[in-house]
C-alpha positions, 0 to 999 in steps of 0.5 A, a space after each residue: 464083106 471082104 471089100 469092107 475089111 480091105 477098106 478098113 485096113 487101108 484106112 488104118 494104114 493111112 491113119 498110122 502113116 499120117 499120124 506117125 510120119 516123119 513129117 512131124 517132130 516133137 516140139 518143146 514148150 519154149 518153141 510153142 511159147 515163142 511161135 506167136 512172136 516168131 510169126 509176128 516178127 515174120 509178118 513185120 519183116 514182110 510188111 517192111 519189105 513191102 513198104 520198101 519195095 513199093 517206094 523202091 519201085 516209085 523212085 526208079 519209076 520217077 528217076 526213069 520218067 522225069 527230070 525230078 531228082 527226089 521222091 516224097 512218099 507220103 505216109 500220113 493221111 487217108 491214103 495210108 491206113 497203116 500210118 502207125 505201123 509205118 511209123 513204128 517200123 520207120 528205123 527199119 524202113 529207112 535202113 533198108 532204103 539207105 542200103 538200096 540207095 547208098 549215095 542218096 539222101 533218105 530221110 523221114 521229114 515233116 513237110 508243110 505246103 507253102 503258098 506256092 503249093 510246094 512242100 517245104 521241110 518245116 525244119 528249114 523254115 525261118 523261125 520267124 515264119 513258123 507261127 504262120 504255118 498251120 500245123 494241121 496241114 503238116 504231112 509226114 514223108 519219106 524223102 529219097 533225094 538223088 540230086 
C-alpha cells in the first residue's frame, strides 16, 4: 500500500512538473494563425538552399575536374520532379547563386539541342532558323558560366 501511494505521488509530481514547466509559454491567436505560413516559409528556404548547395557542389566539381568553364543544370524533364517548385523559387535560387559566384554569369535559360548534339540558347538563334527548332526538345537550365 505504501509503494502504491509513493508511486502515485511521483506520478502526480511528474504531471505537475510536466504540464506547468517553464518550457511552455502562452501563445496568441495571431501566432497560431501564422504558424503554418512560418513553417511553409522555412521549408521553402530549406528547399532553395538544398538546390543551391547541389548546384554549388557541381560547379566546383566541374571547375576542379575539367577545362570546361560552365555548368548547365537541367531543371526540366523526368530528372527533376520538383520542376514547378524550382521555377516558382527561381528568383531566390538565382540570387543566392549570384551571391556565391559574384563574377560569373548565372542565368536561367531555355536551350535546344542542335544537329551537332550541343545545347544552344534559343535567344541566340537567328530568327530565320527558329522555325526549324522543335520546341518539344527545348529544355530549361540554370547556367553558371565562369569563362
